Structures are given as structure tokens and as C-alpha cells.
N, CA, C, O and CB atoms as a CASP TS submission, in Angstrom:
PFRMAT TS
TARGET T0000
AUTHOR 0000-0000-0000
METHOD Language model
MODEL 1
PARENT N/A
ATOM      1  N   MET     1       0.835  -1.236  -0.016  1.00  0.00           N
ATOM      2  CA  MET     1       0.000   0.017   0.062  1.00  0.00           C
ATOM      3  C   MET     1       0.812   1.311  -0.028  1.00  0.00           C
ATOM      4  O   MET     1       0.576   2.254  -0.783  1.00  0.00           O
ATOM      5  CB  MET     1      -0.789   0.035   1.378  1.00  0.00           C
ATOM      6  N   VAL     2       1.817   1.208   0.871  1.00  0.00           N
ATOM      7  CA  VAL     2       2.680   2.570   1.008  1.00  0.00           C
ATOM      8  C   VAL     2       4.044   2.225   0.285  1.00  0.00           C
ATOM      9  O   VAL     2       4.643   1.187   0.566  1.00  0.00           O
ATOM     10  CB  VAL     2       2.979   3.059   2.733  1.00  0.00           C
ATOM     11  N   ALA     3       4.506   3.100  -0.629  1.00  0.00           N
ATOM     12  CA  ALA     3       5.664   3.007  -1.359  1.00  0.00           C
ATOM     13  C   ALA     3       6.727   3.695  -0.475  1.00  0.00           C
ATOM     14  O   ALA     3       6.693   4.919  -0.352  1.00  0.00           O
ATOM     15  CB  ALA     3       5.502   3.631  -2.773  1.00  0.00           C
ATOM     16  N   ALA     4       7.644   2.974   0.130  1.00  0.00           N
ATOM     17  CA  ALA     4       8.651   3.517   0.987  1.00  0.00           C
ATOM     18  C   ALA     4       9.596   4.426   0.267  1.00  0.00           C
ATOM     19  O   ALA     4      10.273   5.237   0.898  1.00  0.00           O
ATOM     20  CB  ALA     4       9.393   2.440   1.629  1.00  0.00           C
ATOM     21  N   ASN     5       9.664   4.314  -1.068  1.00  0.00           N
ATOM     22  CA  ASN     5      10.588   5.202  -1.795  1.00  0.00           C
ATOM     23  C   ASN     5      10.009   6.486  -2.300  1.00  0.00           C
ATOM     24  O   ASN     5      10.660   7.270  -2.991  1.00  0.00           O
ATOM     25  CB  ASN     5      11.144   4.495  -2.927  1.00  0.00           C
ATOM     26  N   LYS     6       8.666   6.696  -1.907  1.00  0.00           N
ATOM     27  CA  LYS     6       8.068   7.930  -2.446  1.00  0.00           C
ATOM     28  C   LYS     6       8.560   9.025  -1.532  1.00  0.00           C
ATOM     29  O   LYS     6       8.889   8.789  -0.369  1.00  0.00           O
ATOM     30  CB  LYS     6       6.461   7.876  -2.510  1.00  0.00           C
ATOM     31  N   LYS     7       8.609  10.307  -2.113  1.00  0.00           N
ATOM     32  CA  LYS     7       9.213  11.365  -1.431  1.00  0.00           C
ATOM     33  C   LYS     7       8.078  12.198  -0.761  1.00  0.00           C
ATOM     34  O   LYS     7       7.490  13.117  -1.331  1.00  0.00           O
ATOM     35  CB  LYS     7      10.088  12.201  -2.397  1.00  0.00           C
ATOM     36  N   PHE     8       7.830  11.766   0.539  1.00  0.00           N
ATOM     37  CA  PHE     8       6.879  12.420   1.390  1.00  0.00           C
ATOM     38  C   PHE     8       7.590  13.034   2.510  1.00  0.00           C
ATOM     39  O   PHE     8       8.693  12.613   2.858  1.00  0.00           O
ATOM     40  CB  PHE     8       5.831  11.487   1.880  1.00  0.00           C
ATOM     41  N   CYS     9       6.959  14.085   3.131  1.00  0.00           N
ATOM     42  CA  CYS     9       7.581  14.708   4.354  1.00  0.00           C
ATOM     43  C   CYS     9       7.876  13.597   5.438  1.00  0.00           C
ATOM     44  O   CYS     9       8.874  13.592   6.159  1.00  0.00           O
ATOM     45  CB  CYS     9       6.589  15.844   4.971  1.00  0.00           C
ATOM     46  N   GLY    10       6.906  12.695   5.448  1.00  0.00           N
ATOM     47  CA  GLY    10       6.967  11.713   6.564  1.00  0.00           C
ATOM     48  C   GLY    10       8.210  10.822   6.394  1.00  0.00           C
ATOM     49  O   GLY    10       8.527  10.163   7.384  1.00  0.00           O
ATOM     50  N   ASN    11       8.963  10.703   5.281  1.00  0.00           N
ATOM     51  CA  ASN    11      10.110   9.955   5.149  1.00  0.00           C
ATOM     52  C   ASN    11      11.255  10.855   4.824  1.00  0.00           C
ATOM     53  O   ASN    11      12.194  10.483   4.120  1.00  0.00           O
ATOM     54  CB  ASN    11       9.933   8.915   4.150  1.00  0.00           C
ATOM     55  N   CYS    12      11.166  11.977   5.319  1.00  0.00           N
ATOM     56  CA  CYS    12      12.407  12.995   5.017  1.00  0.00           C
ATOM     57  C   CYS    12      13.252  13.100   6.208  1.00  0.00           C
ATOM     58  O   CYS    12      12.738  13.106   7.327  1.00  0.00           O
ATOM     59  CB  CYS    12      11.930  14.526   4.626  1.00  0.00           C
ATOM     60  N   GLY    13      14.543  13.185   6.033  1.00  0.00           N
ATOM     61  CA  GLY    13      15.387  13.251   7.172  1.00  0.00           C
ATOM     62  C   GLY    13      15.304  14.543   8.002  1.00  0.00           C
ATOM     63  O   GLY    13      15.969  14.669   9.031  1.00  0.00           O
ATOM     64  N   ASN    14      14.476  15.508   7.543  1.00  0.00           N
ATOM     65  CA  ASN    14      14.286  16.759   8.203  1.00  0.00           C
ATOM     66  C   ASN    14      13.160  16.756   9.242  1.00  0.00           C
ATOM     67  O   ASN    14      12.998  17.695  10.021  1.00  0.00           O
ATOM     68  CB  ASN    14      14.027  17.789   7.195  1.00  0.00           C
ATOM     69  N   HIS    15      12.370  15.631   9.221  1.00  0.00           N
ATOM     70  CA  HIS    15      11.118  15.743  10.045  1.00  0.00           C
ATOM     71  C   HIS    15      11.149  15.117  11.373  1.00  0.00           C
ATOM     72  O   HIS    15      11.947  14.236  11.692  1.00  0.00           O
ATOM     73  CB  HIS    15      10.003  15.163   9.341  1.00  0.00           C
ATOM     74  N   THR    16      10.164  15.656  12.195  1.00  0.00           N
ATOM     75  CA  THR    16       9.890  15.046  13.469  1.00  0.00           C
ATOM     76  C   THR    16       8.321  15.041  13.580  1.00  0.00           C
ATOM     77  O   THR    16       7.655  15.875  12.967  1.00  0.00           O
ATOM     78  CB  THR    16      10.619  15.850  14.689  1.00  0.00           C
ATOM     79  N   VAL    17       7.770  14.116  14.347  1.00  0.00           N
ATOM     80  CA  VAL    17       6.351  13.981  14.549  1.00  0.00           C
ATOM     81  C   VAL    17       5.818  15.363  15.185  1.00  0.00           C
ATOM     82  O   VAL    17       6.395  15.955  16.098  1.00  0.00           O
ATOM     83  CB  VAL    17       6.046  12.693  15.504  1.00  0.00           C
ATOM     84  N   TYR    18       4.607  15.792  14.552  1.00  0.00           N
ATOM     85  CA  TYR    18       4.094  17.058  15.194  1.00  0.00           C
ATOM     86  C   TYR    18       2.755  16.618  15.734  1.00  0.00           C
ATOM     87  O   TYR    18       2.536  16.540  16.943  1.00  0.00           O
ATOM     88  CB  TYR    18       3.962  18.355  14.146  1.00  0.00           C
ATOM     89  N   HIS    19       1.863  16.331  14.797  1.00  0.00           N
ATOM     90  CA  HIS    19       0.430  15.854  15.126  1.00  0.00           C
ATOM     91  C   HIS    19       0.191  14.581  14.423  1.00  0.00           C
ATOM     92  O   HIS    19      -0.391  14.557  13.338  1.00  0.00           O
ATOM     93  CB  HIS    19      -0.694  16.904  14.698  1.00  0.00           C
ATOM     94  N   PHE    20       0.618  13.541  15.004  1.00  0.00           N
ATOM     95  CA  PHE    20       0.628  12.143  14.324  1.00  0.00           C
ATOM     96  C   PHE    20      -0.805  11.717  14.023  1.00  0.00           C
ATOM     97  O   PHE    20      -1.686  11.801  14.878  1.00  0.00           O
ATOM     98  CB  PHE    20       1.333  11.010  15.270  1.00  0.00           C
ATOM     99  N   PRO    21      -1.030  11.240  12.739  1.00  0.00           N
ATOM    100  CA  PRO    21      -0.165  10.929  11.802  1.00  0.00           C
ATOM    101  C   PRO    21      -0.008  11.952  10.603  1.00  0.00           C
ATOM    102  O   PRO    21       0.789  11.834   9.672  1.00  0.00           O
ATOM    103  CB  PRO    21      -0.535   9.681  11.374  1.00  0.00           C
ATOM    104  N   ASP    22      -0.956  13.020  10.806  1.00  0.00           N
ATOM    105  CA  ASP    22      -1.166  13.978   9.601  1.00  0.00           C
ATOM    106  C   ASP    22      -0.226  15.103   9.429  1.00  0.00           C
ATOM    107  O   ASP    22      -0.110  15.634   8.324  1.00  0.00           O
ATOM    108  CB  ASP    22      -2.488  14.595   9.671  1.00  0.00           C
ATOM    109  N   LYS    23       0.473  15.514  10.484  1.00  0.00           N
ATOM    110  CA  LYS    23       1.329  16.662  10.420  1.00  0.00           C
ATOM    111  C   LYS    23       2.705  16.315  10.920  1.00  0.00           C
ATOM    112  O   LYS    23       2.818  15.499  11.834  1.00  0.00           O
ATOM    113  CB  LYS    23       0.750  17.802  11.206  1.00  0.00           C
ATOM    114  N   ILE    24       3.750  16.879  10.381  1.00  0.00           N
ATOM    115  CA  ILE    24       5.154  16.730  10.854  1.00  0.00           C
ATOM    116  C   ILE    24       5.711  18.102  10.958  1.00  0.00           C
ATOM    117  O   ILE    24       5.211  19.083  10.409  1.00  0.00           O
ATOM    118  CB  ILE    24       6.037  15.834   9.896  1.00  0.00           C
ATOM    119  N   PHE    25       6.763  18.108  11.686  1.00  0.00           N
ATOM    120  CA  PHE    25       7.588  19.438  12.026  1.00  0.00           C
ATOM    121  C   PHE    25       8.770  19.252  11.146  1.00  0.00           C
ATOM    122  O   PHE    25       9.434  18.215  11.140  1.00  0.00           O
ATOM    123  CB  PHE    25       8.064  19.635  13.701  1.00  0.00           C
ATOM    124  N   CYS    26       9.024  20.338  10.366  1.00  0.00           N
ATOM    125  CA  CYS    26      10.193  20.271   9.573  1.00  0.00           C
ATOM    126  C   CYS    26      11.282  21.256  10.165  1.00  0.00           C
ATOM    127  O   CYS    26      11.069  22.464  10.273  1.00  0.00           O
ATOM    128  CB  CYS    26       9.835  20.608   8.090  1.00  0.00           C
ATOM    129  N   GLY    27      12.423  20.669  10.525  1.00  0.00           N
ATOM    130  CA  GLY    27      13.585  21.499  11.013  1.00  0.00           C
ATOM    131  C   GLY    27      14.125  22.373   9.986  1.00  0.00           C
ATOM    132  O   GLY    27      14.602  23.472  10.270  1.00  0.00           O
ATOM    133  N   ARG    28      14.065  21.922   8.804  1.00  0.00           N
ATOM    134  CA  ARG    28      14.712  22.798   7.625  1.00  0.00           C
ATOM    135  C   ARG    28      13.872  24.012   7.349  1.00  0.00           C
ATOM    136  O   ARG    28      14.409  25.107   7.180  1.00  0.00           O
ATOM    137  CB  ARG    28      14.841  21.958   6.219  1.00  0.00           C
ATOM    138  N   ARG    29      12.572  23.851   7.298  1.00  0.00           N
ATOM    139  CA  ARG    29      11.768  25.140   7.268  1.00  0.00           C
ATOM    140  C   ARG    29      11.908  26.044   8.435  1.00  0.00           C
ATOM    141  O   ARG    29      11.932  27.263   8.268  1.00  0.00           O
ATOM    142  CB  ARG    29      10.343  24.840   7.149  1.00  0.00           C
ATOM    143  N   LEU    30      12.002  25.498   9.621  1.00  0.00           N
ATOM    144  CA  LEU    30      12.129  26.253  10.810  1.00  0.00           C
ATOM    145  C   LEU    30      13.377  27.106  10.627  1.00  0.00           C
ATOM    146  O   LEU    30      13.299  28.283  10.978  1.00  0.00           O
ATOM    147  CB  LEU    30      12.199  25.344  12.070  1.00  0.00           C
ATOM    148  N   GLU    31      14.526  26.646  10.114  1.00  0.00           N
ATOM    149  CA  GLU    31      15.756  27.243  10.026  1.00  0.00           C
ATOM    150  C   GLU    31      15.533  28.410   8.918  1.00  0.00           C
ATOM    151  O   GLU    31      16.200  29.443   8.987  1.00  0.00           O
ATOM    152  CB  GLU    31      16.901  26.145   9.661  1.00  0.00           C
ATOM    153  N   ALA    32      14.669  28.229   7.998  1.00  0.00           N
ATOM    154  CA  ALA    32      14.410  29.127   6.853  1.00  0.00           C
ATOM    155  C   ALA    32      13.395  30.230   7.285  1.00  0.00           C
ATOM    156  O   ALA    32      12.988  31.036   6.448  1.00  0.00           O
ATOM    157  CB  ALA    32      13.849  28.297   5.603  1.00  0.00           C
ATOM    158  N   ASP    33      13.016  30.270   8.471  1.00  0.00           N
ATOM    159  CA  ASP    33      11.868  31.075   8.961  1.00  0.00           C
ATOM    160  C   ASP    33      10.597  31.007   8.231  1.00  0.00           C
ATOM    161  O   ASP    33       9.918  31.994   7.948  1.00  0.00           O
ATOM    162  CB  ASP    33      12.225  32.421   8.992  1.00  0.00           C
ATOM    163  N   MET    34      10.284  29.680   7.914  1.00  0.00           N
ATOM    164  CA  MET    34       9.082  29.423   7.234  1.00  0.00           C
ATOM    165  C   MET    34       8.215  28.539   8.128  1.00  0.00           C
ATOM    166  O   MET    34       8.778  27.957   9.056  1.00  0.00           O
ATOM    167  CB  MET    34       9.352  28.785   5.874  1.00  0.00           C
ATOM    168  N   ASN    35       6.961  28.386   7.952  1.00  0.00           N
ATOM    169  CA  ASN    35       6.006  27.587   8.770  1.00  0.00           C
ATOM    170  C   ASN    35       6.621  26.135   8.829  1.00  0.00           C
ATOM    171  O   ASN    35       6.723  25.528   7.763  1.00  0.00           O
ATOM    172  CB  ASN    35       4.466  27.592   8.108  1.00  0.00           C
ATOM    173  N   PRO    36       7.024  25.556   9.959  1.00  0.00           N
ATOM    174  CA  PRO    36       7.583  24.325   9.870  1.00  0.00           C
ATOM    175  C   PRO    36       6.690  23.216   9.976  1.00  0.00           C
ATOM    176  O   PRO    36       7.168  22.088   9.861  1.00  0.00           O
ATOM    177  CB  PRO    36       8.517  24.214  10.764  1.00  0.00           C
ATOM    178  N   VAL    37       5.397  23.369  10.188  1.00  0.00           N
ATOM    179  CA  VAL    37       4.315  22.382  10.189  1.00  0.00           C
ATOM    180  C   VAL    37       3.903  22.013   8.743  1.00  0.00           C
ATOM    181  O   VAL    37       3.479  22.877   7.974  1.00  0.00           O
ATOM    182  CB  VAL    37       3.092  22.933  10.975  1.00  0.00           C
ATOM    183  N   MET    38       4.032  20.748   8.396  1.00  0.00           N
ATOM    184  CA  MET    38       3.861  20.307   7.013  1.00  0.00           C
ATOM    185  C   MET    38       2.837  19.014   7.095  1.00  0.00           C
ATOM    186  O   MET    38       2.754  18.289   8.087  1.00  0.00           O
ATOM    187  CB  MET    38       5.381  19.921   6.318  1.00  0.00           C
ATOM    188  N   ASP    39       2.153  18.867   6.009  1.00  0.00           N
ATOM    189  CA  ASP    39       1.412  17.647   5.835  1.00  0.00           C
ATOM    190  C   ASP    39       2.334  16.368   5.728  1.00  0.00           C
ATOM    191  O   ASP    39       3.277  16.356   4.937  1.00  0.00           O
ATOM    192  CB  ASP    39       0.547  17.785   4.587  1.00  0.00           C
ATOM    193  N   THR    40       2.061  15.369   6.483  1.00  0.00           N
ATOM    194  CA  THR    40       3.005  14.176   6.410  1.00  0.00           C
ATOM    195  C   THR    40       3.114  13.735   4.860  1.00  0.00           C
ATOM    196  O   THR    40       4.212  13.355   4.455  1.00  0.00           O
ATOM    197  CB  THR    40       2.424  12.890   7.374  1.00  0.00           C
ATOM    198  N   LEU    41       2.161  13.768   4.102  1.00  0.00           N
ATOM    199  CA  LEU    41       2.110  13.310   2.791  1.00  0.00           C
ATOM    200  C   LEU    41       2.375  14.302   1.732  1.00  0.00           C
ATOM    201  O   LEU    41       2.115  14.087   0.548  1.00  0.00           O
ATOM    202  CB  LEU    41       0.896  12.748   2.577  1.00  0.00           C
ATOM    203  N   GLY    42       2.921  15.444   2.200  1.00  0.00           N
ATOM    204  CA  GLY    42       3.398  16.493   1.405  1.00  0.00           C
ATOM    205  C   GLY    42       4.892  16.387   1.066  1.00  0.00           C
ATOM    206  O   GLY    42       5.521  15.358   1.308  1.00  0.00           O
ATOM    207  N   ARG    43       5.432  17.438   0.516  1.00  0.00           N
ATOM    208  CA  ARG    43       6.917  17.378   0.171  1.00  0.00           C
ATOM    209  C   ARG    43       7.298  18.689  -0.303  1.00  0.00           C
ATOM    210  O   ARG    43       6.488  19.371  -0.930  1.00  0.00           O
ATOM    211  CB  ARG    43       7.274  16.300  -0.916  1.00  0.00           C
ATOM    212  N   CYS    44       8.536  19.119  -0.039  1.00  0.00           N
ATOM    213  CA  CYS    44       9.135  20.430  -0.469  1.00  0.00           C
ATOM    214  C   CYS    44      10.390  20.156  -1.230  1.00  0.00           C
ATOM    215  O   CYS    44      10.825  19.011  -1.352  1.00  0.00           O
ATOM    216  CB  CYS    44       9.448  21.370   0.752  1.00  0.00           C
ATOM    217  N   GLY    45      10.962  21.190  -1.734  1.00  0.00           N
ATOM    218  CA  GLY    45      12.309  20.881  -2.567  1.00  0.00           C
ATOM    219  C   GLY    45      13.391  20.613  -1.642  1.00  0.00           C
ATOM    220  O   GLY    45      14.460  20.321  -2.179  1.00  0.00           O
ATOM    221  N   ASP    46      13.365  20.644  -0.354  1.00  0.00           N
ATOM    222  CA  ASP    46      14.481  20.231   0.532  1.00  0.00           C
ATOM    223  C   ASP    46      14.446  18.768   1.017  1.00  0.00           C
ATOM    224  O   ASP    46      15.189  18.325   1.893  1.00  0.00           O
ATOM    225  CB  ASP    46      14.495  21.122   1.733  1.00  0.00           C
ATOM    226  N   TRP    47      13.511  18.066   0.361  1.00  0.00           N
ATOM    227  CA  TRP    47      13.372  16.677   0.785  1.00  0.00           C
ATOM    228  C   TRP    47      14.664  15.929   0.783  1.00  0.00           C
ATOM    229  O   TRP    47      15.445  16.117  -0.149  1.00  0.00           O
ATOM    230  CB  TRP    47      12.407  15.973  -0.081  1.00  0.00           C
ATOM    231  N   ASN    48      14.971  15.061   1.785  1.00  0.00           N
ATOM    232  CA  ASN    48      16.156  14.183   1.650  1.00  0.00           C
ATOM    233  C   ASN    48      15.658  12.911   2.348  1.00  0.00           C
ATOM    234  O   ASN    48      14.748  12.992   3.173  1.00  0.00           O
ATOM    235  CB  ASN    48      17.557  14.814   2.329  1.00  0.00           C
ATOM    236  N   PRO    49      16.229  11.744   2.040  1.00  0.00           N
ATOM    237  CA  PRO    49      15.880  10.550   2.616  1.00  0.00           C
ATOM    238  C   PRO    49      16.121  10.315   4.139  1.00  0.00           C
ATOM    239  O   PRO    49      17.214  10.632   4.608  1.00  0.00           O
ATOM    240  CB  PRO    49      16.532   9.609   1.903  1.00  0.00           C
ATOM    241  N   ALA    50      15.239   9.822   4.862  1.00  0.00           N
ATOM    242  CA  ALA    50      15.487   9.536   6.249  1.00  0.00           C
ATOM    243  C   ALA    50      16.435   8.380   6.416  1.00  0.00           C
ATOM    244  O   ALA    50      16.555   7.574   5.494  1.00  0.00           O
ATOM    245  CB  ALA    50      14.208   9.257   6.956  1.00  0.00           C
ATOM    246  N   ASP    51      17.126   8.245   7.549  1.00  0.00           N
ATOM    247  CA  ASP    51      17.888   7.210   7.859  1.00  0.00           C
ATOM    248  C   ASP    51      17.170   5.962   8.194  1.00  0.00           C
ATOM    249  O   ASP    51      17.675   4.878   7.900  1.00  0.00           O
ATOM    250  CB  ASP    51      18.685   7.576   8.841  1.00  0.00           C
ATOM    251  N   GLN    52      16.020   6.043   8.792  1.00  0.00           N
ATOM    252  CA  GLN    52      15.266   4.895   9.138  1.00  0.00           C
ATOM    253  C   GLN    52      13.797   5.132   8.874  1.00  0.00           C
ATOM    254  O   GLN    52      13.306   6.257   8.778  1.00  0.00           O
ATOM    255  CB  GLN    52      15.503   4.526  10.565  1.00  0.00           C
ATOM    256  N   GLU    53      13.119   3.986   8.762  1.00  0.00           N
ATOM    257  CA  GLU    53      11.669   4.025   8.321  1.00  0.00           C
ATOM    258  C   GLU    53      10.871   4.597   9.444  1.00  0.00           C
ATOM    259  O   GLU    53      11.169   4.428  10.627  1.00  0.00           O
ATOM    260  CB  GLU    53      11.104   2.584   7.929  1.00  0.00           C
ATOM    261  N   CYS    54       9.834   5.286   9.019  1.00  0.00           N
ATOM    262  CA  CYS    54       9.024   6.020  10.054  1.00  0.00           C
ATOM    263  C   CYS    54       7.566   5.499   9.872  1.00  0.00           C
ATOM    264  O   CYS    54       7.183   5.199   8.741  1.00  0.00           O
ATOM    265  CB  CYS    54       9.115   7.684   9.871  1.00  0.00           C
ATOM    266  N   PHE    55       6.801   5.390  10.873  1.00  0.00           N
ATOM    267  CA  PHE    55       5.398   4.960  10.822  1.00  0.00           C
ATOM    268  C   PHE    55       4.408   6.042  10.275  1.00  0.00           C
ATOM    269  O   PHE    55       3.226   5.794  10.036  1.00  0.00           O
ATOM    270  CB  PHE    55       4.967   4.548  12.222  1.00  0.00           C
ATOM    271  N   CYS    56       4.978   7.226  10.105  1.00  0.00           N
ATOM    272  CA  CYS    56       4.195   8.369   9.828  1.00  0.00           C
ATOM    273  C   CYS    56       3.477   8.114   8.534  1.00  0.00           C
ATOM    274  O   CYS    56       2.249   8.197   8.549  1.00  0.00           O
ATOM    275  CB  CYS    56       5.042   9.630   9.777  1.00  0.00           C
ATOM    276  N   ILE    57       4.102   7.811   7.401  1.00  0.00           N
ATOM    277  CA  ILE    57       3.465   7.560   6.122  1.00  0.00           C
ATOM    278  C   ILE    57       2.358   6.595   6.150  1.00  0.00           C
ATOM    279  O   ILE    57       1.239   6.890   5.729  1.00  0.00           O
ATOM    280  CB  ILE    57       4.425   7.104   5.184  1.00  0.00           C
ATOM    281  N   LYS    58       2.666   5.399   6.659  1.00  0.00           N
ATOM    282  CA  LYS    58       1.811   4.262   6.745  1.00  0.00           C
ATOM    283  C   LYS    58       0.491   4.705   7.520  1.00  0.00           C
ATOM    284  O   LYS    58      -0.627   4.476   7.059  1.00  0.00           O
ATOM    285  CB  LYS    58       2.575   3.055   7.470  1.00  0.00           C
ATOM    286  N   GLU    59       0.677   5.271   8.571  1.00  0.00           N
ATOM    287  CA  GLU    59      -0.615   5.746   9.343  1.00  0.00           C
ATOM    288  C   GLU    59      -1.341   6.870   8.632  1.00  0.00           C
ATOM    289  O   GLU    59      -2.572   6.862   8.606  1.00  0.00           O
ATOM    290  CB  GLU    59      -0.254   6.269  10.811  1.00  0.00           C
ATOM    291  N   ALA    60      -0.616   7.875   8.032  1.00  0.00           N
ATOM    292  CA  ALA    60      -1.271   8.988   7.348  1.00  0.00           C
ATOM    293  C   ALA    60      -1.976   8.437   6.125  1.00  0.00           C
ATOM    294  O   ALA    60      -3.030   8.984   5.800  1.00  0.00           O
ATOM    295  CB  ALA    60      -0.250  10.104   6.953  1.00  0.00           C
ATOM    296  N   MET    61      -1.539   7.456   5.435  1.00  0.00           N
ATOM    297  CA  MET    61      -2.202   6.800   4.345  1.00  0.00           C
ATOM    298  C   MET    61      -3.582   6.163   4.770  1.00  0.00           C
ATOM    299  O   MET    61      -4.642   6.365   4.178  1.00  0.00           O
ATOM    300  CB  MET    61      -1.265   5.731   3.778  1.00  0.00           C
ATOM    301  N   LYS    62      -3.412   5.357   5.893  1.00  0.00           N
ATOM    302  CA  LYS    62      -4.534   4.684   6.484  1.00  0.00           C
ATOM    303  C   LYS    62      -5.616   5.811   6.897  1.00  0.00           C
ATOM    304  O   LYS    62      -6.811   5.630   6.661  1.00  0.00           O
ATOM    305  CB  LYS    62      -4.035   3.795   7.759  1.00  0.00           C
ATOM    306  N   ASN    63      -5.176   6.900   7.481  1.00  0.00           N
ATOM    307  CA  ASN    63      -6.116   8.042   7.922  1.00  0.00           C
ATOM    308  C   ASN    63      -6.800   8.609   6.707  1.00  0.00           C
ATOM    309  O   ASN    63      -7.993   8.910   6.752  1.00  0.00           O
ATOM    310  CB  ASN    63      -5.326   9.224   8.685  1.00  0.00           C
ATOM    311  N   LYS    64      -6.045   8.767   5.586  1.00  0.00           N
ATOM    312  CA  LYS    64      -6.519   9.430   4.483  1.00  0.00           C
ATOM    313  C   LYS    64      -7.560   8.560   3.735  1.00  0.00           C
ATOM    314  O   LYS    64      -8.564   9.083   3.250  1.00  0.00           O
ATOM    315  CB  LYS    64      -5.376   9.814   3.619  1.00  0.00           C
ATOM    316  N   GLU    65      -7.323   7.248   3.645  1.00  0.00           N
ATOM    317  CA  GLU    65      -8.174   6.309   3.138  1.00  0.00           C
ATOM    318  C   GLU    65      -9.494   6.129   3.949  1.00  0.00           C
ATOM    319  O   GLU    65     -10.593   5.974   3.416  1.00  0.00           O
ATOM    320  CB  GLU    65      -7.447   5.080   3.044  1.00  0.00           C
ATOM    321  N   SER    66      -9.270   6.166   5.299  1.00  0.00           N
ATOM    322  CA  SER    66     -10.475   6.144   6.177  1.00  0.00           C
ATOM    323  C   SER    66     -11.465   7.365   5.855  1.00  0.00           C
ATOM    324  O   SER    66     -12.675   7.205   5.696  1.00  0.00           O
ATOM    325  CB  SER    66     -10.005   6.204   7.719  1.00  0.00           C
ATOM    326  N   LYS    67     -10.825   8.579   5.780  1.00  0.00           N
ATOM    327  CA  LYS    67     -11.609   9.728   5.567  1.00  0.00           C
ATOM    328  C   LYS    67     -12.266   9.684   4.193  1.00  0.00           C
ATOM    329  O   LYS    67     -13.366  10.225   4.078  1.00  0.00           O
ATOM    330  CB  LYS    67     -10.774  10.951   5.730  1.00  0.00           C
ATOM    331  N   ILE    68     -11.704   9.097   3.141  1.00  0.00           N
ATOM    332  CA  ILE    68     -12.274   8.895   1.940  1.00  0.00           C
ATOM    333  C   ILE    68     -13.442   8.035   1.956  1.00  0.00           C
ATOM    334  O   ILE    68     -14.487   8.352   1.388  1.00  0.00           O
ATOM    335  CB  ILE    68     -11.363   8.422   1.100  1.00  0.00           C
ATOM    336  N   VAL    69     -13.289   6.978   2.581  1.00  0.00           N
ATOM    337  CA  VAL    69     -14.341   5.924   2.733  1.00  0.00           C
ATOM    338  C   VAL    69     -15.534   6.587   3.462  1.00  0.00           C
ATOM    339  O   VAL    69     -16.665   6.506   2.982  1.00  0.00           O
ATOM    340  CB  VAL    69     -13.787   4.625   3.564  1.00  0.00           C
ATOM    341  N   LYS    70     -15.291   7.237   4.605  1.00  0.00           N
ATOM    342  CA  LYS    70     -16.372   7.978   5.404  1.00  0.00           C
ATOM    343  C   LYS    70     -17.106   8.872   4.560  1.00  0.00           C
ATOM    344  O   LYS    70     -18.337   8.883   4.577  1.00  0.00           O
ATOM    345  CB  LYS    70     -15.808   8.788   6.560  1.00  0.00           C
ATOM    346  N   SER    71     -16.364   9.694   3.755  1.00  0.00           N
ATOM    347  CA  SER    71     -16.983  10.686   2.895  1.00  0.00           C
ATOM    348  C   SER    71     -17.857  10.120   1.821  1.00  0.00           C
ATOM    349  O   SER    71     -18.961  10.605   1.574  1.00  0.00           O
ATOM    350  CB  SER    71     -15.957  11.504   2.278  1.00  0.00           C
ATOM    351  N   SER    72     -17.362   9.097   1.188  1.00  0.00           N
ATOM    352  CA  SER    72     -18.169   8.316   0.166  1.00  0.00           C
ATOM    353  C   SER    72     -19.489   7.797   0.813  1.00  0.00           C
ATOM    354  O   SER    72     -20.582   7.924   0.261  1.00  0.00           O
ATOM    355  CB  SER    72     -17.311   7.063  -0.408  1.00  0.00           C
ATOM    356  N   LYS    73     -19.316   7.238   1.948  1.00  0.00           N
ATOM    357  CA  LYS    73     -20.540   6.627   2.699  1.00  0.00           C
ATOM    358  C   LYS    73     -21.583   7.760   3.027  1.00  0.00           C
ATOM    359  O   LYS    73     -22.795   7.575   2.923  1.00  0.00           O
ATOM    360  CB  LYS    73     -20.058   5.890   4.128  1.00  0.00           C
ATOM    361  N   SER    74     -21.069   8.837   3.394  1.00  0.00           N
ATOM    362  CA  SER    74     -22.027   9.899   3.825  1.00  0.00           C
ATOM    363  C   SER    74     -22.820  10.497   2.658  1.00  0.00           C
ATOM    364  O   SER    74     -23.842  11.148   2.876  1.00  0.00           O
ATOM    365  CB  SER    74     -21.271  11.030   4.544  1.00  0.00           C
ATOM    366  N   ARG    75     -22.366  10.287   1.449  1.00  0.00           N
ATOM    367  CA  ARG    75     -22.944  10.892   0.264  1.00  0.00           C
ATOM    368  C   ARG    75     -24.147  10.070  -0.228  1.00  0.00           C
ATOM    369  O   ARG    75     -24.991  10.494  -1.017  1.00  0.00           O
ATOM    370  CB  ARG    75     -21.879  11.015  -0.845  1.00  0.00           C
ATOM    371  N   HIS    76     -24.129   8.723   0.382  1.00  0.00           N
ATOM    372  CA  HIS    76     -25.274   7.840  -0.078  1.00  0.00           C
ATOM    373  C   HIS    76     -26.347   7.782   0.880  1.00  0.00           C
ATOM    374  O   HIS    76     -27.347   7.104   0.645  1.00  0.00           O
ATOM    375  CB  HIS    76     -24.835   6.445  -0.344  1.00  0.00           C
TER
END
């Protein structure tokens, strides 16, 4: 389901967890005086690979899929 090689904020070496699983805190953006809170499944030009796998992406994808299912059920 989740491609570990995709370039998402949640698998960037600059991130730490902010609001699990949807938001991360980007140290690189903080250094640049930019809003450091990013979507886990977002990405910016400063993306770099993390040294170890993080649960952020897997859980953010589950959360996103859950919201899509709930939304489609509420329309019927």
C-alpha cells in the first residue's frame, strides 16, 4: 500500500512528528523562517531520505483512506 521510496515529508530526514499521523515538524523550514508544520504526505524541494523508516506515512495513508471511505458513505 505505501511505497517507502516515495518522497513524502514523513520519510524525510528533516522531519519529526508534530500531530501524528497527519502533520510533521520540518527542522529545515524552521531554519528558513518558514512555517515548519507540514502535511505528512506533502513534500518540499528540500526533501532528503530519512535514515530509518517511520510509521508516519503508513498511518497517514490509513487515515486518508479512512476519511475517503467515510466521505463516500455519507454521500449515499
